[in-house]
A tleap script that builds the chain and sets N, CA, C and O, in Angstrom:
source leaprc.protein.ff14SB
mol = sequence {
  NMET ASP LYS ASP LYS LYS ALA GLY ILE ILE
  SER ASP TYR GLN ASN LYS ASP GLY ASP THR
  GLY SER THR GLU VAL GLN VAL ALA LEU LEU
  THR GLU ARG ILE LYS GLN LEU THR ASN HIE
  MET THR GLU ASN ARG HIE ASP PHE HIE THR
  GLN ARG GLY LEU LEU LYS LEU VAL GLY GLN
  ARG ARG ARG LEU LEU ASN TYR LEU SER ARG
  GLU ASP VAL GLY LYS TYR ASN LYS LEU ILE
  LYS ARG LEU GLY LEU ARG CLYS
}
set mol.1.N position { 6.959 1.517 10.688 }
set mol.1.CA position { 7.399 2.737 9.701 }
set mol.1.C position { 7.912 4.094 10.068 }
set mol.1.O position { 7.039 4.681 10.707 }
set mol.2.N position { 8.755 4.664 9.947 }
set mol.2.CA position { 9.056 5.686 10.699 }
set mol.2.C position { 8.411 6.872 10.000 }
set mol.2.O position { 7.764 6.731 8.963 }
set mol.3.N position { 8.650 8.305 10.729 }
set mol.3.CA position { 7.928 9.405 10.355 }
set mol.3.C position { 8.757 9.763 8.510 }
set mol.3.O position { 8.140 9.998 7.471 }
set mol.4.N position { 10.317 9.671 8.713 }
set mol.4.CA position { 10.731 10.013 7.384 }
set mol.4.C position { 10.397 9.669 6.546 }
set mol.4.O position { 10.402 10.341 5.515 }
set mol.5.N position { 9.832 8.118 6.648 }
set mol.5.CA position { 10.092 7.289 4.897 }
set mol.5.C position { 8.189 7.282 5.070 }
set mol.5.O position { 7.582 6.750 4.141 }
set mol.6.N position { 7.490 7.777 6.058 }
set mol.6.CA position { 6.015 8.021 5.729 }
set mol.6.C position { 5.974 8.752 4.954 }
set mol.6.O position { 5.433 8.593 3.860 }
set mol.7.N position { 6.667 9.950 5.428 }
set mol.7.CA position { 6.352 11.740 4.635 }
set mol.7.C position { 7.077 11.617 3.307 }
set mol.7.O position { 6.871 12.429 2.404 }
set mol.8.N position { 7.982 10.536 3.176 }
set mol.8.CA position { 8.540 10.663 2.004 }
set mol.8.C position { 7.684 9.908 0.853 }
set mol.8.O position { 7.556 10.289 -0.310 }
set mol.9.N position { 7.179 8.859 1.392 }
set mol.9.CA position { 6.044 8.062 0.165 }
set mol.9.C position { 4.837 9.004 0.186 }
set mol.9.O position { 4.260 9.023 -0.902 }
set mol.10.N position { 4.207 9.922 1.282 }
set mol.10.CA position { 3.270 10.737 1.314 }
set mol.10.C position { 3.626 11.589 0.095 }
set mol.10.O position { 2.975 11.568 -0.951 }
set mol.11.N position { 4.642 12.293 0.298 }
set mol.11.CA position { 5.102 13.118 -1.214 }
set mol.11.C position { 5.053 12.887 -2.218 }
set mol.11.O position { 4.633 13.642 -3.094 }
set mol.12.N position { 5.513 11.664 -2.383 }
set mol.12.CA position { 5.591 11.567 -3.946 }
set mol.12.C position { 4.388 10.424 -4.460 }
set mol.12.O position { 4.376 9.757 -5.494 }
set mol.13.N position { 3.764 10.450 -3.755 }
set mol.13.CA position { 2.214 9.811 -4.173 }
set mol.13.C position { 0.958 10.829 -4.320 }
set mol.13.O position { 0.047 10.641 -5.127 }
set mol.14.N position { 1.035 11.999 -3.379 }
set mol.14.CA position { 0.094 13.134 -3.242 }
set mol.14.C position { -0.307 13.593 -4.997 }
set mol.14.O position { 0.281 13.457 -6.070 }
set mol.15.N position { -1.669 14.207 -4.549 }
set mol.15.CA position { -2.180 14.393 -5.735 }
set mol.15.C position { -2.055 16.191 -5.621 }
set mol.15.O position { -2.309 16.876 -6.613 }
set mol.16.N position { -1.729 16.686 -4.583 }
set mol.16.CA position { -1.633 17.999 -4.232 }
set mol.16.C position { -1.187 18.092 -2.998 }
set mol.16.O position { -0.920 17.183 -2.212 }
set mol.17.N position { -1.118 19.276 -2.860 }
set mol.17.CA position { -0.194 19.767 -1.377 }
set mol.17.C position { -0.901 19.447 -0.227 }
set mol.17.O position { -1.851 20.208 -0.038 }
set mol.18.N position { -0.756 18.576 0.606 }
set mol.18.CA position { -1.286 18.429 1.943 }
set mol.18.C position { -2.314 16.804 1.728 }
set mol.18.O position { -2.835 16.157 2.636 }
set mol.19.N position { -2.332 16.599 0.714 }
set mol.19.CA position { -3.244 15.369 0.509 }
set mol.19.C position { -2.379 13.914 0.944 }
set mol.19.O position { -1.491 13.322 0.331 }
set mol.20.N position { -3.024 13.621 2.242 }
set mol.20.CA position { -2.577 12.292 2.568 }
set mol.20.C position { -3.815 11.305 2.795 }
set mol.20.O position { -3.739 10.464 3.691 }
set mol.21.N position { -4.846 11.391 2.069 }
set mol.21.CA position { -5.782 10.411 2.305 }
set mol.21.C position { -6.658 9.712 0.494 }
set mol.21.O position { -7.686 9.104 0.196 }
set mol.22.N position { -5.415 10.319 -0.274 }
set mol.22.CA position { -6.198 9.661 -1.792 }
set mol.22.C position { -5.927 8.470 -1.575 }
set mol.22.O position { -5.286 8.086 -0.596 }
set mol.23.N position { -6.471 7.610 -2.632 }
set mol.23.CA position { -6.240 6.254 -3.111 }
set mol.23.C position { -5.139 5.756 -3.145 }
set mol.23.O position { -4.763 4.692 -2.652 }
set mol.24.N position { -4.270 6.926 -4.057 }
set mol.24.CA position { -3.120 6.447 -4.424 }
set mol.24.C position { -2.271 6.564 -3.177 }
set mol.24.O position { -1.493 5.616 -3.070 }
set mol.25.N position { -2.220 7.198 -2.484 }
set mol.25.CA position { -1.208 7.535 -0.728 }
set mol.25.C position { -1.785 5.940 -0.185 }
set mol.25.O position { -1.246 4.837 -0.270 }
set mol.26.N position { -2.872 6.288 0.291 }
set mol.26.CA position { -3.321 4.916 0.835 }
set mol.26.C position { -2.536 3.318 0.300 }
set mol.26.O position { -1.731 2.607 0.902 }
set mol.27.N position { -2.979 3.207 -0.656 }
set mol.27.CA position { -2.097 1.895 -1.214 }
set mol.27.C position { -0.531 2.385 -1.030 }
set mol.27.O position { 0.248 1.940 -0.188 }
set mol.28.N position { -0.380 2.937 -1.562 }
set mol.28.CA position { 1.241 2.924 -1.490 }
set mol.28.C position { 1.833 2.843 0.247 }
set mol.28.O position { 2.795 2.255 0.741 }
set mol.29.N position { 0.980 3.544 0.723 }
set mol.29.CA position { 1.598 3.132 2.731 }
set mol.29.C position { 0.857 1.820 2.668 }
set mol.29.O position { 1.290 1.077 3.549 }
set mol.30.N position { -0.037 1.292 2.001 }
set mol.30.CA position { -0.580 -0.327 2.699 }
set mol.30.C position { 0.810 -1.089 2.067 }
set mol.30.O position { 1.426 -1.939 2.711 }
set mol.31.N position { 1.089 -0.771 1.095 }
set mol.31.CA position { 2.345 -1.333 0.195 }
set mol.31.C position { 3.843 -1.734 1.062 }
set mol.31.O position { 4.497 -2.771 1.171 }
set mol.32.N position { 3.991 -0.330 1.599 }
set mol.32.CA position { 4.818 -0.489 1.969 }
set mol.32.C position { 5.285 -1.271 3.312 }
set mol.32.O position { 6.395 -1.761 3.516 }
set mol.33.N position { 3.821 -1.263 4.436 }
set mol.33.CA position { 3.388 -1.759 5.021 }
set mol.33.C position { 3.773 -3.485 5.161 }
set mol.33.O position { 4.547 -4.137 5.862 }
set mol.34.N position { 2.812 -3.787 4.124 }
set mol.34.CA position { 2.895 -5.229 3.560 }
set mol.34.C position { 3.986 -5.643 3.432 }
set mol.34.O position { 4.321 -6.546 4.199 }
set mol.35.N position { 5.086 -5.091 2.297 }
set mol.35.CA position { 6.606 -5.421 2.451 }
set mol.35.C position { 7.402 -5.739 3.850 }
set mol.35.O position { 8.208 -6.659 3.987 }
set mol.36.N position { 6.993 -4.729 4.936 }
set mol.36.CA position { 7.596 -4.760 6.045 }
set mol.36.C position { 7.170 -5.857 6.808 }
set mol.36.O position { 7.961 -6.239 7.670 }
set mol.37.N position { 6.042 -6.488 6.686 }
set mol.37.CA position { 5.354 -7.709 7.548 }
set mol.37.C position { 5.620 -8.647 6.413 }
set mol.37.O position { 5.029 -9.642 6.831 }
set mol.38.N position { 5.964 -8.882 5.610 }
set mol.38.CA position { 6.378 -9.990 4.619 }
set mol.38.C position { 7.541 -10.094 4.944 }
set mol.38.O position { 7.879 -11.170 4.451 }
set mol.39.N position { 8.451 -9.645 5.498 }
set mol.39.CA position { 9.763 -9.821 5.386 }
set mol.39.C position { 9.812 -10.081 6.991 }
set mol.39.O position { 10.596 -10.985 7.281 }
set mol.40.N position { 9.310 -9.631 7.825 }
set mol.40.CA position { 8.483 -10.389 9.459 }
set mol.40.C position { 8.614 -11.474 9.433 }
set mol.40.O position { 9.469 -12.109 10.050 }
set mol.41.N position { 7.428 -12.080 8.393 }
set mol.41.CA position { 6.942 -13.807 8.542 }
set mol.41.C position { 7.799 -14.429 7.992 }
set mol.41.O position { 7.845 -15.653 8.112 }
set mol.42.N position { 8.793 -13.666 7.167 }
set mol.42.CA position { 10.117 -15.046 6.365 }
set mol.42.C position { 10.712 -15.218 7.708 }
set mol.42.O position { 10.894 -16.385 8.056 }
set mol.43.N position { 11.018 -14.367 8.452 }
set mol.43.CA position { 11.814 -14.875 9.769 }
set mol.43.C position { 11.257 -15.144 11.206 }
set mol.43.O position { 12.007 -15.174 12.182 }
set mol.44.N position { 9.430 -15.407 11.317 }
set mol.44.CA position { 8.695 -15.721 11.962 }
set mol.44.C position { 7.797 -16.247 11.597 }
set mol.44.O position { 6.709 -15.675 11.525 }
set mol.45.N position { 7.984 -17.540 11.242 }
set mol.45.CA position { 6.798 -18.059 10.562 }
set mol.45.C position { 5.756 -18.737 11.210 }
set mol.45.O position { 4.716 -19.009 10.609 }
set mol.46.N position { 5.949 -19.039 12.405 }
set mol.46.CA position { 4.650 -19.005 13.660 }
set mol.46.C position { 3.810 -17.746 14.215 }
set mol.46.O position { 2.874 -17.788 15.013 }
set mol.47.N position { 4.314 -16.741 13.663 }
set mol.47.CA position { 4.015 -15.069 14.314 }
set mol.47.C position { 2.243 -15.437 13.650 }
set mol.47.O position { 2.047 -14.844 12.589 }
set mol.48.N position { 1.398 -16.032 13.988 }
set mol.48.CA position { -0.183 -15.852 13.387 }
set mol.48.C position { -0.494 -14.409 13.409 }
set mol.48.O position { -0.833 -13.670 12.484 }
set mol.49.N position { -0.308 -14.169 14.649 }
set mol.49.CA position { -1.240 -12.598 14.916 }
set mol.49.C position { -0.817 -11.686 13.543 }
set mol.49.O position { -1.631 -11.108 12.823 }
set mol.50.N position { 0.899 -11.703 13.330 }
set mol.50.CA position { 1.158 -11.343 12.381 }
set mol.50.C position { 0.777 -11.278 10.946 }
set mol.50.O position { 0.623 -10.381 10.118 }
set mol.51.N position { 0.684 -12.574 10.970 }
set mol.51.CA position { -0.313 -12.919 9.852 }
set mol.51.C position { -1.532 -12.591 9.851 }
set mol.51.O position { -1.758 -12.047 8.771 }
set mol.52.N position { -2.554 -12.631 10.555 }
set mol.52.CA position { -3.654 -11.894 10.107 }
set mol.52.C position { -3.683 -10.784 9.694 }
set mol.52.O position { -4.253 -10.462 8.651 }
set mol.53.N position { -2.871 -9.767 10.691 }
set mol.53.CA position { -3.008 -8.436 10.103 }
set mol.53.C position { -2.314 -8.489 8.692 }
set mol.53.O position { -3.034 -7.953 7.850 }
set mol.54.N position { -1.490 -8.826 8.335 }
set mol.54.CA position { -1.018 -9.148 6.896 }
set mol.54.C position { -1.861 -9.421 5.996 }
set mol.54.O position { -1.795 -8.982 4.848 }
set mol.55.N position { -2.697 -10.139 6.407 }
set mol.55.CA position { -4.197 -10.677 5.725 }
set mol.55.C position { -5.042 -9.315 5.348 }
set mol.55.O position { -5.379 -8.907 4.237 }
set mol.56.N position { -5.229 -8.847 6.433 }
set mol.56.CA position { -6.140 -7.727 6.400 }
set mol.56.C position { -5.610 -6.676 5.953 }
set mol.56.O position { -6.496 -5.874 5.656 }
set mol.57.N position { -4.598 -6.286 5.759 }
set mol.57.CA position { -3.789 -5.175 5.052 }
set mol.57.C position { -3.714 -5.586 3.657 }
set mol.57.O position { -3.705 -4.791 2.717 }
set mol.58.N position { -3.658 -6.871 3.551 }
set mol.58.CA position { -3.860 -7.197 1.791 }
set mol.58.C position { -5.272 -7.035 1.286 }
set mol.58.O position { -5.606 -6.715 0.145 }
set mol.59.N position { -6.111 -7.328 2.402 }
set mol.59.CA position { -7.470 -6.893 1.730 }
set mol.59.C position { -8.017 -5.652 1.763 }
set mol.59.O position { -9.048 -5.303 1.189 }
set mol.60.N position { -7.142 -4.840 2.603 }
set mol.60.CA position { -7.708 -3.588 2.312 }
set mol.60.C position { -7.211 -2.867 1.329 }
set mol.60.O position { -7.754 -1.796 1.057 }
set mol.61.N position { -6.129 -3.293 0.637 }
set mol.61.CA position { -5.252 -2.835 -0.323 }
set mol.61.C position { -5.844 -2.902 -1.914 }
set mol.61.O position { -5.791 -2.111 -2.855 }
set mol.62.N position { -6.455 -4.301 -1.723 }
set mol.62.CA position { -7.123 -4.619 -2.819 }
set mol.62.C position { -8.532 -4.002 -2.992 }
set mol.62.O position { -8.770 -3.583 -4.124 }
set mol.63.N position { -9.396 -3.890 -2.164 }
set mol.63.CA position { -10.871 -3.339 -1.839 }
set mol.63.C position { -10.091 -1.581 -2.671 }
set mol.63.O position { -10.503 -1.129 -3.740 }
set mol.64.N position { -9.346 -1.144 -2.107 }
set mol.64.CA position { -9.013 0.278 -2.319 }
set mol.64.C position { -8.312 0.042 -3.821 }
set mol.64.O position { -8.536 1.042 -4.502 }
set mol.65.N position { -7.803 -0.612 -4.304 }
set mol.65.CA position { -7.052 -0.758 -6.224 }
set mol.65.C position { -8.528 -1.011 -6.584 }
set mol.65.O position { -8.897 -0.279 -7.502 }
set mol.66.N position { -9.519 -1.887 -6.092 }
set mol.66.CA position { -11.029 -2.519 -6.946 }
set mol.66.C position { -11.620 -0.857 -7.253 }
set mol.66.O position { -12.053 -0.487 -8.345 }
set mol.67.N position { -11.520 -0.039 -6.083 }
set mol.67.CA position { -12.200 1.269 -6.248 }
set mol.67.C position { -11.649 2.120 -7.106 }
set mol.67.O position { -12.420 2.778 -7.806 }
set mol.68.N position { -10.130 2.318 -7.262 }
set mol.68.CA position { -9.760 3.135 -7.570 }
set mol.68.C position { -9.454 2.436 -9.442 }
set mol.68.O position { -8.675 3.147 -10.076 }
set mol.69.N position { -10.003 1.199 -10.215 }
set mol.69.CA position { -9.946 0.692 -11.230 }
set mol.69.C position { -11.663 0.863 -11.732 }
set mol.69.O position { -11.991 1.038 -12.905 }
set mol.70.N position { -12.632 0.770 -10.580 }
set mol.70.CA position { -13.602 1.418 -11.290 }
set mol.70.C position { -13.705 3.111 -11.486 }
set mol.70.O position { -14.178 3.634 -12.495 }
set mol.71.N position { -13.210 3.796 -10.413 }
set mol.71.CA position { -13.176 5.230 -10.863 }
set mol.71.C position { -12.331 5.629 -12.227 }
set mol.71.O position { -12.683 6.110 -13.303 }
set mol.72.N position { -10.950 5.176 -11.647 }
set mol.72.CA position { -10.126 5.796 -12.846 }
set mol.72.C position { -8.927 4.715 -13.222 }
set mol.72.O position { -7.965 4.384 -12.529 }
set mol.73.N position { -9.336 4.239 -14.654 }
set mol.73.CA position { -8.673 2.998 -14.904 }
set mol.73.C position { -6.960 3.669 -15.183 }
set mol.73.O position { -5.993 2.988 -14.841 }
set mol.74.N position { -6.830 4.635 -15.634 }
set mol.74.CA position { -5.671 5.596 -16.062 }
set mol.74.C position { -4.967 5.996 -14.784 }
set mol.74.O position { -3.827 6.408 -15.001 }
set mol.75.N position { -5.337 5.989 -13.484 }
set mol.75.CA position { -4.433 6.473 -12.217 }
set mol.75.C position { -4.547 4.770 -12.052 }
set mol.75.O position { -3.390 4.387 -11.882 }
set mol.76.N position { -5.237 3.896 -12.039 }
set mol.76.CA position { -4.772 2.334 -11.437 }
set mol.76.C position { -3.830 1.702 -12.087 }
set mol.76.O position { -3.070 0.859 -11.611 }
set mol.77.N position { -3.861 2.105 -13.214 }
set mol.77.CA position { -2.460 1.083 -14.000 }
set mol.77.C position { -1.306 2.202 -14.446 }
set mol.77.O position { -0.353 2.106 -15.219 }
set mol.78.N position { -1.722 3.134 -13.754 }
set mol.78.CA position { -0.102 3.938 -13.433 }
set mol.78.C position { 0.380 3.780 -11.902 }
set mol.78.O position { 1.551 3.678 -11.538 }
set mol.79.N position { -0.861 3.782 -11.013 }
set mol.79.CA position { -0.338 3.370 -9.642 }
set mol.79.C position { 0.267 1.719 -9.891 }
set mol.79.O position { 1.498 1.692 -9.883 }
set mol.80.N position { -0.302 0.553 -10.078 }
set mol.80.CA position { 0.349 -0.540 -10.361 }
set mol.80.C position { 1.579 -0.586 -10.920 }
set mol.80.O position { 2.443 -1.260 -10.359 }
set mol.81.N position { 1.833 0.014 -11.943 }
set mol.81.CA position { 2.812 -0.209 -12.768 }
set mol.81.C position { 4.006 0.788 -11.519 }
set mol.81.O position { 5.146 0.507 -11.148 }
set mol.82.N position { 3.286 1.740 -11.237 }
set mol.82.CA position { 4.733 2.557 -10.364 }
set mol.82.C position { 5.171 1.816 -9.097 }
set mol.82.O position { 6.295 1.858 -8.598 }
set mol.83.N position { 4.072 1.108 -8.638 }
set mol.83.CA position { 4.556 0.366 -7.410 }
set mol.83.C position { 4.750 -1.376 -7.562 }
set mol.83.O position { 4.897 -2.186 -6.647 }
set mol.84.N position { 4.701 -1.595 -8.842 }
set mol.84.CA position { 5.363 -3.329 -9.383 }
set mol.84.C position { 4.394 -4.182 -8.920 }
set mol.84.O position { 4.846 -5.309 -8.720 }
set mol.85.N position { 3.174 -4.051 -8.665 }
set mol.85.CA position { 2.334 -4.973 -8.028 }
set mol.85.C position { 2.057 -5.697 -8.814 }
set mol.85.O position { 2.394 -6.835 -8.489 }
set mol.86.N position { 1.180 -5.596 -10.556 }
set mol.86.CA position { 1.469 -6.950 -11.017 }
set mol.86.C position { 2.003 -6.624 -12.330 }
set mol.86.O position { 2.160 -5.421 -12.534 }
set mol.87.N position { 2.437 -7.728 -13.622 }
set mol.87.CA position { 3.143 -7.615 -14.333 }
set mol.87.C position { 2.199 -7.403 -15.917 }
set mol.87.O position { 2.801 -7.242 -16.979 }
savepdb mol mol.pdb
quit
């Protein structure tokens, strides 16, 4: 992910200026990285190192989403709808 794309995602999901570590920003960045790795895996089916990294990122995103759902259900619902994670 290049710097411009990352900065764009951060500016879209930040709660206030300079916010780069909130749960919403972290989940949005992980989602973009997961999309990139998923595309890579469709072309390179036997890249098992990337597959393991992808599974670790999915688990990390899941843990962050579980935390957000426990702390603030409204933010959680808004985020998953905005990212299109669940139906």
